N, CA, C and O of each residue as an XYZ file, in Angstrom:
340
protein
N     -10.395    -15.068      3.582
C     -11.568    -14.455      3.115
C     -11.266    -13.343      1.809
O     -10.098    -12.966      1.713
N     -12.188    -12.844      0.882
C     -11.774    -12.009      0.127
C     -11.422    -10.413      0.606
O     -10.754     -9.578     -0.005
N     -12.082    -10.295      1.862
C     -11.886     -8.937      2.491
C     -10.206     -8.803      2.868
O      -9.469     -7.855      2.599
N      -9.886     -9.988      3.529
C      -8.417     -9.919      3.950
C      -7.639     -9.968      3.087
O      -6.497     -9.586      3.342
N      -7.928    -10.409      1.865
C      -6.991    -10.622      0.437
C      -6.925     -9.170     -0.138
O      -5.846     -8.726     -0.531
N      -7.899     -8.537     -0.182
C      -8.299     -6.873     -0.820
C      -7.145     -6.068      0.267
O      -6.214     -5.412     -0.200
N      -7.340     -6.210      1.618
C      -6.559     -5.529      2.644
C      -5.062     -5.643      2.307
O      -4.227     -4.740      2.246
N      -4.917     -6.988      2.098
C      -3.359     -7.191      2.034
C      -2.879     -6.655      0.671
O      -1.856     -5.977      0.588
N      -3.579     -6.948     -0.313
C      -3.402     -6.167     -1.576
C      -2.981     -4.841     -1.693
O      -1.952     -4.377     -2.185
N      -4.154     -4.186     -1.046
C      -3.734     -2.752     -0.908
C      -2.488     -2.313     -0.083
O      -1.784     -1.357     -0.410
N      -2.286     -3.040      0.945
C      -0.885     -3.011      1.853
C       0.071     -3.029      0.989
O       0.839     -2.067      0.946
N       0.235     -4.145      0.100
C       1.238     -4.439     -0.642
C       1.545     -3.231     -1.641
O       2.671     -2.738     -1.714
N       0.362     -2.747     -2.478
C       0.700     -1.627     -3.097
C       1.125     -0.467     -2.878
O       1.827      0.189     -3.648
N       0.574     -0.007     -1.400
C       0.849      1.175     -0.465
C       2.404      0.990     -0.362
O       3.171      1.875     -0.740
N       2.762     -0.005      0.079
C       4.417     -0.394      0.228
C       4.956     -0.146     -0.673
O       5.908      0.626     -0.555
N       4.639     -0.636     -1.902
C       5.559     -0.154     -3.049
C       5.438      1.309     -3.493
O       6.414      1.821     -4.042
N       4.541      1.884     -3.339
C       4.402      3.346     -3.504
C       4.944      4.139     -2.468
O       5.567      5.171     -2.715
N       4.754      3.739     -1.375
C       5.589      4.723     -0.407
C       6.975      4.449     -0.246
O       7.650      5.386      0.180
N       7.718      3.061     -0.561
C       9.039      2.884     -0.144
C       9.730      2.812     -1.444
O      10.954      2.904     -1.351
N       9.269      2.675     -2.601
C       9.924      2.240     -3.635
C      10.537      0.984     -4.049
O      11.241      0.862     -5.051
N      10.194     -0.073     -3.115
C      10.715     -1.112     -3.067
C      10.223     -2.206     -4.165
O       9.053     -2.169     -4.543
N      10.959     -3.000     -4.580
C      10.581     -4.166     -5.749
C       9.560     -5.122     -4.896
O       9.406     -5.147     -3.675
N       8.946     -5.854     -5.845
C       8.366     -6.894     -5.518
C       8.699     -7.936     -4.892
O       7.919     -8.493     -4.120
N       9.947     -8.377     -5.133
C      10.855     -9.400     -4.422
C      11.216     -8.949     -3.104
O      11.212     -9.759     -2.176
N      11.538     -7.703     -2.915
C      11.924     -6.876     -1.538
C      10.565     -7.059     -0.930
O      10.685     -7.640      0.149
N       9.548     -6.831     -1.166
C       8.364     -6.667     -0.526
C       8.083     -7.955     -0.076
O       7.852     -8.103      1.124
N       8.058     -9.109     -0.981
C       7.670    -10.330     -0.632
C       8.646    -11.028      0.577
O       8.269    -11.936      1.317
N       9.919    -10.421      0.602
C      10.507    -11.016      1.848
C      10.623    -10.318      3.028
O      11.451    -10.636      3.881
N       9.707     -9.205      3.172
C       9.748     -8.442      4.264
C       8.999     -9.191      5.652
O       8.093    -10.003      5.467
N       9.436     -8.861      6.971
C       9.030     -9.528      7.896
C       8.802     -8.447      8.864
O       9.448     -7.411      8.707
N       7.959     -8.540      9.861
C       7.233     -7.710     11.033
C       8.641     -7.444     11.556
O       8.717     -6.235     11.780
N       9.857     -8.097     11.865
C      10.745     -7.779     12.547
C      12.116     -6.698     11.872
O      13.180     -6.336     12.373
N      11.501     -6.445     10.588
C      12.355     -5.465      9.713
C      11.631     -4.065     10.085
O      12.106     -3.001      9.688
N      10.483     -4.124     10.853
C       9.939     -2.547     11.284
C      10.139     -2.171     12.568
O      10.329     -2.937     13.514
N      10.103     -1.140     12.595
C      10.080     -0.405     13.940
C       9.145      0.543     13.966
O       9.464      1.688     13.646
N       7.909      0.260     14.328
C       6.686      0.857     14.120
C       6.527      1.663     15.195
O       5.507      2.349     15.265
N       7.446      1.714     16.146
C       7.158      2.396     17.599
C       8.045      3.672     17.603
O       7.979      4.437     18.565
N       8.882      3.928     16.547
C       9.934      4.952     16.286
C       9.347      6.081     16.296
O       8.320      6.012     15.620
N       9.526      7.192     16.786
C       9.032      8.630     16.713
C       9.950      9.571     16.455
O      11.035      9.352     16.995
N       9.870     10.633     15.752
C       8.291     10.920     14.886
C       8.081     10.206     13.888
O       6.905     10.203     13.523
N       9.046      9.362     13.080
C       8.684      8.821     11.928
C       9.071      7.098     12.374
O      10.155      6.805     12.880
N       8.033      6.119     12.095
C       8.554      4.894     12.255
C       9.539      4.347     11.316
O       9.611      5.123     10.364
N      10.300      3.383     11.175
C      11.220      2.960      9.966
C      11.109      1.603      9.775
O      10.742      0.851     10.678
N      11.395      1.232      8.673
C      11.738     -0.175      7.771
C      13.272     -0.287      7.495
O      13.899      0.510      6.798
N      13.802     -1.385      8.133
C      15.122     -1.435      8.137
C      15.242     -2.963      7.472
O      14.905     -3.995      8.052
N      15.717     -2.889      6.323
C      16.024     -4.009      5.348
C      17.388     -4.533      5.186
O      18.289     -3.909      4.624
N      17.497     -5.644      5.673
C      18.948     -6.081      5.791
C      19.438     -6.327      4.247
O      18.669     -6.440      3.293
N      20.725     -6.382      4.192
C      21.214     -6.303      2.715
C      21.116     -7.523      2.080
O      21.263     -7.439      0.861
N      20.900     -8.712      2.543
C      20.710    -10.098      1.733
C      19.366     -9.992      1.365
O      18.912    -10.931      0.710
N      18.538     -8.944      1.674
C      17.188     -9.025      0.719
C      17.064     -7.894     -0.334
O      16.160     -7.866     -1.168
N      18.174     -6.838     -0.218
C      17.959     -5.829     -1.173
C      18.669     -6.131     -2.506
O      19.511     -7.029     -2.523
N      18.383     -5.439     -3.624
C      19.090     -5.899     -4.926
C      20.235     -5.387     -4.933
O      21.034     -6.063     -5.582
N      20.783     -4.188     -4.342
C      22.088     -4.075     -4.209
C      23.319     -4.510     -2.976
O      24.515     -4.237     -2.869
N      22.287     -5.375     -2.084
C      23.047     -6.093     -1.057
C      23.549     -5.076      0.077
O      24.358     -5.278      0.983
N      22.776     -3.843     -0.269
C      23.163     -2.924      1.161
C      21.820     -2.746      1.867
O      20.685     -2.757      1.390
N      22.261     -2.569      3.200
C      20.886     -2.603      4.267
C      20.250     -1.376      3.864
O      20.978     -0.442      3.526
N      19.019     -1.244      3.850
C      18.131     -0.047      3.675
C      17.436      0.431      4.814
O      16.855     -0.378      5.539
N      17.422      1.676      5.069
C      16.530      2.345      6.156
C      15.864      3.424      5.665
O      16.353      4.480      5.262
N      14.480      3.032      5.734
C      13.456      3.832      4.917
C      12.280      4.344      6.006
O      11.619      3.541      6.664
N      12.142      5.586      6.082
C      11.141      6.211      7.208
C       9.536      6.009      6.656
O       9.295      6.031      5.449
N       8.723      5.857      7.436
C       7.558      5.617      6.965
C       6.518      6.556      7.388
O       6.618      6.933      8.555
N       5.633      6.974      6.767
C       4.547      7.723      7.315
C       3.915      7.087      8.574
O       3.684      5.890      8.746
N       3.700      8.027      9.349
C       2.846      7.603     10.576
C       1.745      6.704     10.483
O       1.539      5.658     11.098
N       0.937      7.401      9.437
C      -0.498      6.707      9.296
C      -0.254      5.114      8.525
O      -0.918      4.135      8.867
N       0.692      5.070      7.560
C       0.909      3.806      7.046
C       1.426      2.881      8.008
O       1.079      1.700      7.998
N       2.396      3.442      9.004
C       2.951      2.438     10.012
C       1.743      2.144     10.663
O       1.726      0.976     11.050
N       0.669      2.813     10.940
C      -0.479      2.577     11.920
C      -1.193      1.318     11.160
O      -1.771      0.466     11.835
N      -1.147      1.244     10.036
C      -2.170      0.314      9.104
C      -1.246     -0.834      9.074
O      -1.799     -1.932      9.148
N       0.089     -0.825      8.978
C       1.062     -1.941      9.127
C       0.763     -2.687     10.585
O       0.471     -3.876     10.712
N       0.901     -1.739     11.624
C       0.586     -2.543     12.856
C      -0.574     -2.897     12.903
O      -0.687     -3.839     13.687
N      -1.848     -2.501     12.281
C      -2.958     -3.113     12.567
C      -2.901     -4.683     11.819
O      -3.355     -5.707     12.329
N      -2.360     -4.603     10.749
C      -2.285     -5.787      9.875
C      -1.654     -7.005     10.603
O      -2.043     -8.173     10.609
N      -0.587     -6.444     11.214
C       0.532     -7.530     12.030
C      -0.544     -8.072     13.189
O      -0.815     -9.256     13.390
N      -1.058     -6.989     13.861
C      -2.110     -7.710     15.103
C      -3.038     -8.784     14.611
O      -3.096     -9.975     14.915
N      -3.883     -7.931     13.620
C      -5.073     -8.776     13.123
C      -4.852     -9.977     12.470
O      -5.774    -10.786     12.368
N      -3.686    -10.217     11.988
C      -3.165    -11.577     11.073
C      -2.372    -12.297     12.120
O      -2.056    -13.458     11.858
N      -1.956    -11.718     13.411
C      -1.258    -12.615     14.254
C      -0.100    -13.039     13.819
O       0.212    -14.200     14.081
N       0.786    -12.215     13.071
C       2.266    -12.296     12.581
C       3.323    -12.563     13.495
O       3.461    -11.677     14.339
N       4.094    -13.503     13.574
C       5.033    -13.373     14.313
C       6.132    -12.513     14.003
O       5.877    -11.900     12.966
N       7.241    -12.219     14.470
C       8.280    -11.458     14.134
C       8.996    -11.889     12.736
O       9.304    -11.071     11.870
N       9.226    -13.355     12.636
C       9.934    -13.745     11.459
C       9.069    -14.331     10.561
O       9.603    -15.081      9.744
N       7.595    -14.158     10.479
C       6.846    -14.413      9.749
C       6.899    -13.518      8.336
O       7.302    -12.355      8.361
N       6.502    -14.096      7.232
C       6.367    -12.926      6.005
C       5.233    -12.023      6.439
O       4.250    -12.333      7.113
N       5.571    -10.782      5.898
C       4.620     -9.413      6.323
C       3.469     -9.852      5.488
O       2.407     -9.991      6.094
N       3.480    -10.124      4.057
C       2.527    -10.381      3.135
C       2.480    -11.599      2.561
O       1.618    -11.852      1.718
């Protein structure tokens, strides 16, 4: 539906702004890269094979943004190895 596409697009843009990741890196993200239960700040762990420089990246996420991602994963029934977007 259009509403789901709009929500997904908004999350892609937020991911780019909040993390500084490139489009290719965002496109390769999977739910298994996210540690959303981590406190005080959830974390995104990207393997080196996905990043441009070939090194693993660990990025802290704003808790409110992590909640949005968790809701997206739940609502779209994404598995750990599915593409996030």
